[in-house]
C-alpha positions in Angstrom: 13.2 -6.4 -19.1 12.3 -10.1 -18.8 9.5 -9.8 -17.4 8.3 -7.1 -19.5 8.7 -9.3 -22.6 7.0 -12.3 -20.9 3.9 -9.7 -20.2 3.9 -8.9 -23.3 4.1 -12.0 -25.3 1.2 -13.2 -22.9 -0.9 -10.4 -23.2 -0.1 -10.6 -27.8 -1.7 -14.4 -26.9 -4.4 -12.9 -25.2 -5.5 -10.3 -27.6 -5.1 -13.2 -30.6 -7.1 -15.3 -29.2 -9.6 -12.8 -28.9 -9.5 -12.0 -32.4 -10.1 -15.5 -33.7 -13.3 -15.7 -31.4 -14.9 -12.6 -32.0 -13.9 -12.6 -35.8 -15.2 -16.5 -36.1 -18.3 -15.4 -33.4 -19.4 -12.5 -35.6 -19.3 -14.6 -39.3 -21.4 -16.9 -37.5 -24.0 -14.7 -36.7 -27.1 -14.9 -39.0 -29.4 -13.0 -36.8 -29.2 -9.6 -36.0 -28.5 -8.7 -32.3 -31.5 -6.6 -30.3 -30.2 -2.9 -29.5 -29.7 -4.4 -25.5 -29.1 -0.5 -24.8 -32.3 0.8 -26.1 -33.9 -2.0 -24.4 -32.5 -0.2 -20.9 -32.7 2.7 -22.2 -33.9 3.5 -18.3 -31.1 2.5 -16.5 -27.9 4.8 -16.7 -26.3 2.1 -14.5 -25.6 -0.7 -16.2 -25.8 -1.2 -19.5 -24.7 -4.8 -21.8 -21.7 -4.3 -23.3 -20.0 -6.2 -26.6 -17.1 -7.0 -23.8 -19.8 -9.9 -22.5 -20.4 -11.2 -26.0 -16.5 -12.0 -26.8 -16.9 -13.6 -23.0 -19.5 -15.4 -23.8 -18.1 -16.6 -27.3 -14.5 -17.1 -25.3 -16.4 -19.7 -23.0 -18.1 -21.4 -26.2 -14.7 -22.1 -27.2 -13.6 -23.8 -24.0 -15.3 -26.0 -24.5 -14.1 -27.3 -27.8 -12.0 -30.0 -28.5 -9.6 -28.1 -30.5 -6.4 -26.4 -29.5 -7.7 -23.2 -28.9 -10.4 -24.5 -26.9 -7.8 -25.9 -24.5 -5.8 -23.0 -24.8 -8.7 -20.7 -23.5 -9.7 -23.6 -20.6 -6.6 -23.9 -19.5 -6.5 -20.3 -18.8 -9.7 -18.4 -18.3 -11.6 -18.8 -15.4 -15.8 -18.5 -16.7 -16.9 -19.8 -13.1 -16.8 -16.5 -11.4 -19.7 -15.4 -9.9 -20.9 -12.0 -9.4 -19.6 -10.2 -6.8 -21.1 -7.3 -4.6 -19.8 -3.8 -6.2 -19.7 -2.4 -2.9 -20.7 -3.2 0.5 -23.3 -0.2 2.8 -20.5 1.4 5.0 -23.0 1.9 7.8 -23.5 -2.0 9.2 -20.3 -3.0 9.6 -18.9 -1.2 12.2 -20.1 -3.9 15.0 -20.9 -7.3 13.8 -23.5 -9.8 15.7 -24.2 -7.2 18.4 -27.1 -10.3 19.4 -23.5 -11.8 21.2 -21.4 -8.9 22.5 -20.1 -9.6 26.3 -20.8 -13.6 25.4 -17.9 -16.5 26.3 -16.3 -17.0 23.6 -16.3 -21.1 23.8 -14.4 -22.5 20.6 -12.5 -20.7 17.5 -12.6 -22.8 14.1 -10.2 -21.8 11.6 -10.1 -22.6 7.9 -6.7 -21.3 5.5 -7.6 -21.6 1.8 -5.1 -22.4 -0.7 -3.8 -19.0 -3.0 -5.6 -20.7 -6.2 -8.7 -21.8 -6.9 -10.7 -20.9 -3.8 -13.0 -18.4 -3.2 -13.5 -17.2 0.5 -17.0 -16.2 -0.8 -17.6 -19.5 -2.5 -16.0 -22.2 -0.6 -17.7 -24.8 -2.3 -15.0 -23.6 -5.2 -12.3 -25.8 -5.8 -9.1 -25.7 -8.0 -10.3 -26.4 -11.8 -6.8 -26.6 -13.8 -3.6 -27.7 -13.8 -1.8 -24.6 -12.9 -3.8 -23.3 -10.2 -3.1 -27.3 -8.7 0.1 -26.7 -9.2 0.4 -23.4 -7.9 -0.6 -24.9 -4.4 1.3 -27.6 -5.3 4.5 -25.2 -4.7 2.6 -23.6 -1.6 2.9 -24.2 2.4 -0.6 -22.5 3.5 -0.1 -20.5 6.5 0.0 -22.4 9.7 -2.9 -22.1 12.1 -1.3 -21.0 14.9 -0.3 -17.2 13.1 -3.9 -17.1 12.3 -4.9 -17.5 15.6 -2.3 -15.4 17.0 -4.1 -12.4 15.1 -7.3 -12.7 16.8 -8.2 -10.2 19.3 -10.6 -13.2 21.4 -9.5 -16.2 23.0 -11.8 -19.2 24.5 -12.9 -18.6 27.7 -13.0 -14.9 27.9 -16.3 -12.6 26.8 -16.6 -11.2 23.3 -16.0 -7.9 22.9 -17.7 -5.4 20.3 -14.9 -4.7 18.0 -13.4 -7.9 18.7 -14.5 -9.6 16.0 -14.3 -6.5 12.9 -10.5 -5.7 14.2 -9.5 -9.1 14.3 -10.6 -9.6 10.5 -9.3 -6.4 9.5 -5.7 -7.2 11.1 -6.0 -10.4 9.2 -6.6 -8.9 6.2 -4.1 -6.2 6.3 -1.1 -9.4 6.9 0.8 -9.6 3.6 0.9 -12.7 3.1 -3.2 -13.0 3.7 -5.8 -11.8 0.6 -9.1 -11.8 2.5 -10.6 -12.9 5.9 -14.0 -13.7 7.8 -14.7 -13.7 10.8 -18.1 -14.6 11.9 -20.1 -16.5 14.5 -21.3 -20.7 14.6 -25.2 -19.2 14.7 -26.1 -23.4 14.6 -24.2 -23.7 17.8 -23.9 -20.3 20.1 -26.0 -20.3 22.9 -27.6 -18.0 25.2 -24.4 -17.4 27.1 -21.8 -18.4 25.2 -20.7 -18.6 20.9 -18.2 -20.3 18.8 -16.7 -18.4 16.5 -15.3 -19.5 12.9 -12.3 -17.6 10.9 -11.8 -18.1 7.0 -8.6 -16.9 5.8 -6.8 -17.1 2.3 -3.3 -17.3 1.3 -1.7 -15.3 -1.6 1.0 -17.0 -3.0 4.3 -15.9 -1.4 7.1 -16.9 -2.7 8.3 -14.4 -6.0 11.3 -14.4 -7.7 12.2 -11.7 -10.9 15.2 -10.3 -12.5 16.5 -8.4 -16.0 19.9 -8.3 -17.4 21.2 -5.9 -19.8 23.6 -8.0 -22.9 25.2 -5.3 -23.2 26.2 -2.9 -20.5 26.8 -6.6 -18.9 24.4 -5.4 -15.8 21.4 -6.6 -14.6 18.9 -7.1 -11.3 18.2 -10.4 -9.0 15.2 -10.7 -6.7 13.6 -12.8 -4.5 11.8 -12.9 -1.7 9.2 -14.8 0.4 7.0 -13.0 2.9 5.4 -15.8 4.3 8.4 -18.3 5.0 7.3 -22.2 4.9 3.6 -21.4 6.2 5.8 -19.3 9.1 4.8 -15.4 8.7 8.6 -14.9 8.4 9.3 -12.9 5.7 12.7 -12.6 3.8 13.4 -9.7 0.4 16.6 -9.9 -1.2 17.9 -7.4 -3.9 20.9 -7.6 -5.9 22.3 -5.5 -8.6 25.2 -5.9 -10.9 27.4 -4.3 -13.2 26.9 -0.7 -11.9 28.7 1.7 -14.0 30.2 3.5 -10.6 33.5 4.2 -9.4 32.7 3.2 -5.9 31.4 -0.1 -6.4 29.6 -1.9 -8.9 27.2 -4.3 -6.9 24.1 -2.8 -4.8 22.0 -5.7 -2.7 19.2 -5.4 0.1 18.5 -7.2 2.3 15.3 -7.9 5.2 14.2 -10.7 7.5 11.3 -9.8 9.3 8.7 -11.8 12.3 5.6 -10.5 13.0 3.9 -11.0 16.2 6.2 -12.7 18.3 4.6 -15.0 20.6 1.0 -13.5 20.3 2.5 -9.8 21.8 1.8 -8.0 18.8 5.4 -7.2 18.6 7.4 -7.5 15.4 11.6 -7.6 14.5 13.2 -6.5 11.6 16.4 -6.9 10.6 17.9 -4.5 7.6 21.2 -4.4 5.5 21.5 -2.2 2.4 24.7 -1.4 0.5 23.9 0.6 -2.2 26.1 3.2 -4.3 24.6 6.3 -2.4 22.5 4.8 0.7 24.3 2.6 3.1 22.3 1.1 6.2 22.6 -1.6 8.4 20.0 -1.9 11.4 17.6 -3.8 13.9 14.6 -3.2 15.7 11.5 -4.3 17.9 8.0 -2.6 17.2 4.8 -2.4 18.6 2.4 -0.4 17.2 -1.2 0.4 18.6 -2.7 -1.9 16.3 -6.5 -1.9 17.1 -8.1 0.9 18.5 -8.2 -0.9 22.1 -4.3 -1.2 22.4 -3.4 0.4 25.3 0.7 0.4 25.1 3.1 0.4 21.8 6.6 1.4 22.0 9.8 0.7 20.0 13.4 0.5 20.0 15.7 0.8 16.8 19.2 1.1 16.3 20.8 2.0 12.6 23.7 2.9 11.4 23.9 5.2 7.6 26.5 5.9 5.2 24.5 8.7 3.0 25.8 11.2 0.3 25.4 15.2 1.2 26.3 18.2 0.1 28.1 20.2 2.1 28.2 23.8 3.4 32.6 24.8 2.2 31.4 28.8 2.3 29.1 30.9 1.6 29.2 30.5 -2.1 30.1 26.8 -2.6 29.8 23.8 -1.1 31.0 19.4 -1.6 29.7 16.5 -1.8 31.2 14.3 0.7 30.1 10.6 2.4 28.6 11.4 6.3 28.7 8.3 8.7 26.4 8.6 11.4 24.6 6.3 13.7 20.9 6.6 15.6 19.2 5.4 18.6 15.7 5.4 18.4 13.3 4.6 21.7 9.5 5.7 22.1 6.7 4.8 24.8 3.1 5.5 24.2 -0.7 5.0 26.1 -3.7 5.2 25.0 -6.8 6.1 27.2 -10.3 5.6 25.8 -13.3 8.0 26.9 -16.2 6.6 28.6 -19.0 5.0 26.8 -22.6 4.8 28.0 -24.1 2.6 25.5 -22.5 -1.0 26.4 -22.9 -2.3 23.2 -21.4 0.9 21.3 -17.8 1.8 22.5 -16.1 5.2 21.9 -13.8 4.7 19.7 -12.0 8.0 20.6 -8.9 8.2 22.3 -6.2 10.4 23.6 -2.4 9.4 23.7 0.4 10.3 25.1 4.0 9.8 24.5 7.4 9.6 24.9 10.5 9.6 22.6 14.5 9.4 23.1 16.7 9.9 20.1 20.3 9.6 20.1 22.6 10.9 17.3 26.2 10.2 16.6 28.8 11.3 14.2 32.5 10.2 14.2 33.3 12.6 12.1 31.1 15.8 11.5 32.0 17.4 8.2 31.1 20.8 10.1 29.5 22.3 13.1 26.1 21.4 11.7 26.2 18.0 11.9 26.5 17.5 15.6 26.4 14.5 17.6 23.0 15.4 19.8 20.1 13.8 22.0 16.9 14.7 20.8 13.9 14.3 23.6 10.3 14.8 22.8 7.0 14.4 24.3 3.7 14.2 22.1 -0.1 14.1 23.1 -2.7 13.1 20.3 -6.7 12.5 20.0 -7.5 10.3 17.4 -11.1 8.7 16.1 -11.0 6.0 13.7 -13.1 3.6 12.0 -12.9 1.2 9.0 -15.5 0.6 6.4 -15.1 -2.0 3.7 -15.7 -1.6 0.1 -14.2 -3.5 -3.2 -12.3 -2.0 -6.5 -10.2 0.3 -5.2 -6.3 -1.2 -5.5 -7.2 -4.6 -6.1 -9.9 -6.6 -8.2 -13.2 -7.3 -5.7 -11.1 -8.6 -3.0 -12.4 -7.0 0.7 -9.8 -3.6 1.2 -10.5 -1.6 4.5 -10.9 1.9 4.1 -9.8 4.1 7.4 -12.0 7.3 8.1 -11.5 9.8 11.3 -10.0 12.4 12.9 -6.3 13.1 13.9 -4.5 16.1 15.8 -1.3 15.5 17.3 1.6 17.8 18.6 4.6 17.1 19.5 7.2 19.1 21.8 11.1 18.6 21.6 14.4 19.7 22.6 17.9 18.7 20.8 20.8 19.1 23.2 23.9 19.1 21.2 27.6 19.6 21.3 27.4 22.7 19.8 24.2 24.3 20.1 20.5 23.5 21.9 17.2 24.1 19.8 13.8 23.1 20.0 11.2 21.1 17.9 7.8 21.9 17.6 5.4 19.6 15.1 1.1 20.0 14.7 -0.3 17.1 12.5 -3.9 17.2 11.8 -6.4 15.3 9.6 -9.7 14.2 8.7 -11.5 10.8 6.4 -15.0 10.8 5.7 -16.6 7.9 3.2 -19.9 7.4 1.9 -21.1 5.0 -0.4 -22.7 7.5 -3.3 -20.1 10.5 -2.2 -17.1 8.5 -2.4 -13.9 8.9 -0.2 -12.2 12.1 0.6 -9.4 12.3 2.7 -6.8 15.2 4.0 -3.9 15.3 5.9 -1.8 18.5 7.1 1.5 19.0 9.1 3.6 21.7 9.8 7.0 21.1 11.9 10.1 23.4 12.5 13.2 23.7 14.5 13.7 27.1 16.5 17.2 28.4 17.5 17.8 31.6 18.8 14.2 32.9 18.1 14.9 31.5 13.8 12.8 29.2 12.8 14.9 26.3 10.7 14.5 23.4 8.6 11.0 23.7 8.5 8.3 21.9 6.9 4.9 22.3 5.6 2.8 19.4 3.7 -0.7 18.5 2.6 -2.2 15.5 1.4 -5.3 15.3 -0.4 -6.7 11.8 -1.5 -10.3 11.8 -3.3 -12.0 8.8 -5.3 -15.2 8.9 -6.5 -17.6 5.9 -5.6 -17.8 2.8 -8.0 -20.0 2.9 -11.0 -21.3 -0.3 -12.7 -21.8 -0.4 -16.1 -22.9 -4.7 -16.4 -19.9 -6.3 -15.6 -17.4 -3.7 -15.9 -16.7 -1.3 -13.1 -15.3 2.5 -13.2 -13.8 4.7 -10.3 -12.0 8.0 -10.4 -8.8 8.6 -8.3 -7.5 12.4 -7.6 -4.3 12.7 -5.6 -2.3 16.0 -4.3 0.8 16.5 -2.5 2.7 19.6 -1.3 5.4 20.1 0.4 6.8 23.3 1.0 10.7 23.6 3.3 10.9 26.9 5.5 14.9 27.4 5.9 16.1 24.5 4.9 19.9 23.9 5.2 22.1 24.3 2.5 22.1 21.3 0.3 18.7 20.2 1.2 17.0 19.8 -2.1 16.1 16.4 -1.7 12.4 17.3 -2.9 11.9 15.8 -6.7 9.0 14.9 -8.8 9.8 11.9 -10.2 7.7 8.5 -10.6 5.8 8.0 -7.4 6.5 11.4 -6.3 5.2 13.2 -8.7 4.6 12.3 -12.6 4.5 8.6 -13.4 7.0 7.4 -15.5 9.1 10.4 -15.9 13.4 10.6 -14.3 15.0 13.7 -13.4 18.2 14.6 -11.5 16.2 17.6 -11.0 15.4 19.0 -7.2 14.2 21.2 -5.2 12.5 22.6 -1.4 8.9 22.6 -2.7 6.6 21.3 -5.0 3.0 20.8 -5.8 2.2 18.1 -7.7 -1.4 16.9 -8.5 -2.4 13.4 -9.9 -5.4 12.0 -11.5 -6.1 8.5 -12.5 -9.5 6.6 -14.2 -9.6 2.7 -13.5 -11.7 0.5 -15.6 -12.0 -2.5 -14.5 -13.0 -5.2 -16.8 -14.4 -8.9 -16.2 -11.4 -10.7 -17.6 -9.3 -13.1 -16.2 -6.4 -14.3 -17.5 -4.0 -17.3 -15.5 -5.4 -15.8 -12.5 -4.7 -12.2 -13.7 -7.7 -9.6 -13.9 -7.5 -7.1 -16.4 -8.0 -3.3 -15.8 -7.5 -0.1 -18.1 -6.3 3.1 -16.5 -5.5 6.7 -18.0 -3.7 9.3 -16.1 -2.9 12.7 -16.1 0.1 14.6 -13.5 1.1 17.7 -13.5 3.9 19.2 -10.7 5.4 22.0 -10.2 9.1 22.4 -8.3 11.2 25.1 -6.9 14.5 25.6 -5.2 15.5 28.0 -2.8 13.9 29.6 1.0 12.1 32.2 -0.8 11.5 30.3 -4.1 7.7 30.1 -5.8 6.9 26.6 -7.8 4.2 28.1 -9.3 6.6 30.9 -10.9 8.3 27.4 -13.2 7.4 25.9 -16.1 5.1 22.7 -14.8 6.3 19.4 -15.5 3.2 17.1 -17.2 2.8 13.3 -18.4 -0.4 12.2 -19.8 -1.0 8.5 -20.8 -3.0 4.9 -20.7 -1.8 1.6 -19.1 -3.0 -1.9 -18.8 -3.0 -2.9 -15.1 -2.5 -7.0 -14.4 -3.4 -7.9 -10.8 -2.9 -11.3 -9.5 -3.7 -11.0 -5.9 -3.0 -14.7 -5.3 0.4 -14.3 -5.8 3.2 -11.4 -3.8 3.9 -9.4 -7.0 0.0 -8.6 -7.3 0.3 -5.5 -9.7 2.0 -5.5 -12.9 1.2 -2.2 -15.1 2.5 -1.3 -18.5 2.0 2.4 -19.8 2.8 4.7 -22.3 2.9 7.9 -21.4 3.4 11.2 -22.8 5.8 14.2 -21.6 6.1 17.5 -23.4 8.4 18.8 -21.1 10.3 16.0 -21.2 14.1 14.6 -22.7 11.6 12.1 -24.8 7.8 12.7 -25.8 6.9 9.1 -25.5 8.3 6.4 -23.1 7.1 3.2 -21.9 7.9 2.2 -18.3 6.7 -0.9 -16.0 5.3 -1.0 -12.8 4.9 -3.4 -10.0 3.1 -1.1 -7.1 0.1 0.7 -6.1 0.4 4.3 -7.1 -2.6 5.2 -4.6 -2.1 5.0 -0.1 -4.4 5.8 2.4 -3.0 7.6 5.1 -4.0 6.1 8.6 -5.3 7.9 11.4 -3.4 6.5 13.9 -0.9 8.1 16.0 1.4 6.0 17.9 4.8 8.2 18.9 6.1 11.5 18.8 6.2 12.5 15.3 9.9 13.5 14.4 10.3 15.6 10.8 11.9 13.5 7.7 12.1 16.2 4.8 11.2 14.7 1.7 9.4 11.9 3.1 5.5 13.7 2.6 3.4 12.8 6.2 3.6 8.5 5.6 5.6 8.5 9.0 
């Protein structure tokens, strides 16, 4: 609540400044403004808006030695150079082909602070007190952490995908905003190259909280995703004053170390003590982080306590806390296809994998919850590549778009104390990206257990994500998003009504205790990116429409029920230099909700890319969609 009040105050101040500047600007105007739309009637994509007049007036006022002028100068930056709206995706798969297989001689690394610097304009420096003060509190990422992410090293030949994959890995690191990996053409020779690596940090420390005086309850959040520039990630969240007979507090904490000694093995410790969820866990994991990665694997140990509705008779049940532990071990190997083009490596891979999951129930409530050992084997084909674009989930920074194909088959045997059963999972997906068409990602998955020739605890899930190309209106930009998610439970157990359509699972800003076993969700969003910048925050206007169907029962049809709907408009503030980079305040209208209108904050992107990676045999987690 404190954060919302803070943002509203800052937004009100910004609105007041804009009103003062524009009002005085129009009052001093004595000559009519030419009709810019008539002048550029033939141009349907670039039009001059009145907003450019506002920005021009703001810039003029920032040069005045008045209180308003100094305020504008302190919070706005007018020296941003125009950024390219998009990049041709066809030419970024292989960079510097003339240097393939040359020996890497030297690697130069330059790490930029979080505020005031630009990876596209290296001459730009912090210009005001806020940027300089922010950098003084930030510890830049150690060069050793950046070097560990590179797929090449001095004295070895430069493979065709080394530069692009290294740049992508750096950009996907939580504590790095953007990265460039290039060849120094001036010092390169016929048989050797010098590599230049430039990265820009995010401000890694964040804190937040809220407090309700009437209920004496609140929440405190502290995290640092780049502790002392080492790349170690620490996250903590604490809630107190809860109205629960079980406990009055909740705590969640984790500690993560990435890429230990350049092995690309990450370790994580996690502890969750919540009213309805308790977990203690530790893991070591190495994924197929790059296309050329040969081996991946993991070891994970977890202990859980979860509330579950347990069947007592055919028509009655009881809510109980069930405790169990899991041990998860898996190992995978990737096989590449032969390439007959020395400069163009075949991106297709065949991946074989094996997995063992051991689950133990100290006191199982019924025979349906049995201790078991789950053996799985999988094989998958994956073809993936990455394109670059801007203005998707960020404001102008380079973003990697996955495209390709995926087909994976998993077969398993669950050996338990009471019964044995087989398991099958089939997953397929494709992604296509073109600058004029936009992006389309489709993924589907079917899984089920088979016991005594009967299917049980199965699911059919599909997801479709589409966004249009970027539309440019002078310095303003716009993009449309459409997202569909379907989950269809098949012969689920009693009490497995875990699907919901609240918030990120369906209708934004909506909250209902209703649960089900089948759902269909359709989301639409329009993003209008403005050129305004306020204390490092960029500003976007968001309009959305959500509609969702939910039903309960193995023979139910969600479309027979009245759909839940949500419509609204919001203001999104993005500061990509900090870990809490997205703050959105929206006003929603809900025809079926307890209240028709509702305002709500948000601090995370709504959409996600489904990458075309296959690393281990897939196990079913009902309600988690296909991102697993």
